C-alpha positions in Angstrom: -22.8 28.2 -2.7 -25.9 26.4 -1.5 -26.5 25.0 -5.0 -23.0 23.7 -5.2 -23.3 22.0 -1.8 -26.6 20.3 -2.8 -25.0 19.1 -6.1 -22.0 17.6 -4.2 -24.4 15.9 -1.7 -26.5 14.5 -4.5 -23.4 13.1 -6.3 -22.2 11.5 -3.1 -25.5 9.9 -2.2 -26.6 8.9 -5.7 -26.2 5.1 -6.1 -25.0 4.9 -9.7 -21.9 7.0 -9.0 -20.2 4.1 -7.2 -18.2 1.8 -9.4 -19.5 -1.4 -7.8 -23.1 -1.7 -6.7 -23.8 -3.7 -3.5 -25.9 -6.2 -5.5 -22.8 -7.3 -7.4 -23.8 -5.7 -10.7 -22.9 -2.6 -12.7 -25.8 -0.5 -14.0 -25.5 1.9 -16.9 -28.2 4.3 -18.1 -28.1 5.8 -21.5 -30.6 8.2 -23.1 -31.2 7.2 -26.8 -32.5 9.3 -29.7 -36.1 8.2 -29.3 -36.2 9.9 -25.8 -36.2 6.5 -24.1 -33.8 5.3 -21.5 -31.7 2.2 -22.1 -30.7 0.4 -18.9 -27.8 -2.0 -19.2 -27.0 -4.3 -16.2 -23.8 -6.4 -16.1 -22.9 -8.9 -13.4 -19.4 -8.7 -11.9 -16.9 -11.3 -13.0 -14.9 -13.6 -10.7 -11.6 -12.1 -11.7 -10.4 -8.6 -10.8 -7.2 -6.9 -11.7 -5.7 -3.4 -11.4 -2.6 -1.3 -10.7 -0.9 -0.5 -7.5 1.1 2.6 -6.8 2.0 4.2 -3.5 4.5 6.0 -1.3 5.7 5.1 2.1 7.4 7.0 4.9 9.2 5.2 7.7 10.5 6.1 11.1 12.8 3.7 12.9 12.9 3.5 16.7 15.3 1.1 18.3 19.1 0.6 18.4 21.3 -0.8 15.7 24.8 -1.6 17.1 27.6 -1.8 14.6 31.2 -2.8 15.3 33.5 -0.8 13.0 36.4 -3.2 12.8 36.5 -6.9 13.8 40.2 -7.4 13.4 41.8 -8.8 16.6 44.1 -6.3 18.3 42.9 -3.3 16.4 43.0 -0.2 18.7 40.3 1.6 16.6 37.6 -1.0 17.3 34.5 1.0 18.1 30.9 0.1 18.9 28.6 2.6 17.1 24.9 2.9 18.0 22.3 4.2 15.6 19.2 5.0 17.7 16.8 6.7 15.4 16.4 6.8 11.6 13.9 7.6 8.9 13.3 6.7 5.3 10.8 6.3 2.5 10.1 4.6 -0.7 7.6 3.8 -3.5 5.6 0.9 -4.8 4.6 0.3 -8.3 2.9 -2.9 -9.5 -0.3 -4.8 -10.0 -2.9 -6.9 -8.3 -4.9 -10.0 -9.6 -7.8 -11.3 -7.4 -10.1 -14.2 -7.8 -13.3 -13.2 -6.0 -16.4 -15.3 -6.9 -19.7 -13.5 -6.5 -21.6 -14.3 -3.2 -18.7 -16.4 -1.8 -17.0 -16.0 1.5 -13.4 -16.6 0.3 -11.3 -14.9 -2.4 -7.7 -15.2 -3.3 -5.2 -13.0 -5.0 -1.6 -12.0 -5.6 0.1 -8.6 -5.5 3.1 -8.3 -7.8 5.2 -5.2 -7.3 7.7 -4.5 -10.1 9.3 -1.7 -8.1 9.3 -1.6 -4.3 12.1 0.7 -3.3 13.1 1.8 0.2 15.7 4.2 1.4 17.0 4.4 5.0 19.0 7.2 6.7 20.3 7.2 10.2 23.0 9.1 12.2 24.8 7.8 15.2 25.2 9.5 18.5 28.4 11.6 18.8 31.3 9.6 20.3 33.2 10.7 23.4 36.3 11.8 21.6 37.8 15.2 21.0 36.1 15.6 17.6 32.6 14.3 18.6 32.7 11.9 15.7 29.5 10.6 14.4 28.6 8.2 11.5 25.9 8.2 8.9 24.1 5.1 7.6 22.4 5.3 4.2 20.9 2.3 2.4 18.8 2.1 -0.8 17.1 -1.2 -1.6 14.9 -2.3 -4.6 12.7 -5.3 -4.5 10.7 -7.4 -6.9 7.8 -8.6 -4.7 5.1 -11.3 -5.2 2.7 -11.4 -2.3 -0.1 -14.1 -2.3 -3.1 -13.5 0.0 -6.5 -14.8 1.0 -9.6 -12.6 1.6 -12.5 -13.4 3.9 -15.7 -11.5 3.2 -17.6 -10.7 6.4 -21.4 -10.6 6.9 -21.5 -6.8 6.2 -21.2 -5.3 2.7 -17.7 -4.1 1.8 -16.1 -5.4 5.0 -13.4 -8.1 4.7 -10.2 -9.3 6.2 -6.9 -9.9 4.3 -4.3 -12.4 5.3 -1.2 -13.3 3.3 2.5 -13.2 2.8 4.3 -9.9 2.3 
């Protein structure tokens, strides 16, 4: 158990296990057949891209008031209040970012091919003989393009995003 713990600590601390070194370069070490070590250093490019996938869970607090029938003179006109609801969804898409090496500003865009959300809410029971209540269910699918700007701060790997979503 002690050996396993030491191996895990060594892997977490060892610098070459991280995908991006703080000096903006990638380093590979390869042992070759002549018992020498070949060290390959590559600089990071200005363009970055990758996939995005995620799940979200939502809880809604507030009041949605819904008037059931807007016809004038209708005796069944009711005001229904949905107080609490919940929902969830998923995101699947990609991200492209222009981030020049040693620059303060970077720019990018998130493109989500699927951004689905589902909402469920139940109303409070009405003051009638049946204690009637209503359910609200909604499923929405979006195609989203969100541009953003990124400001790199003075500390390594610390930055601020700002954009449209």
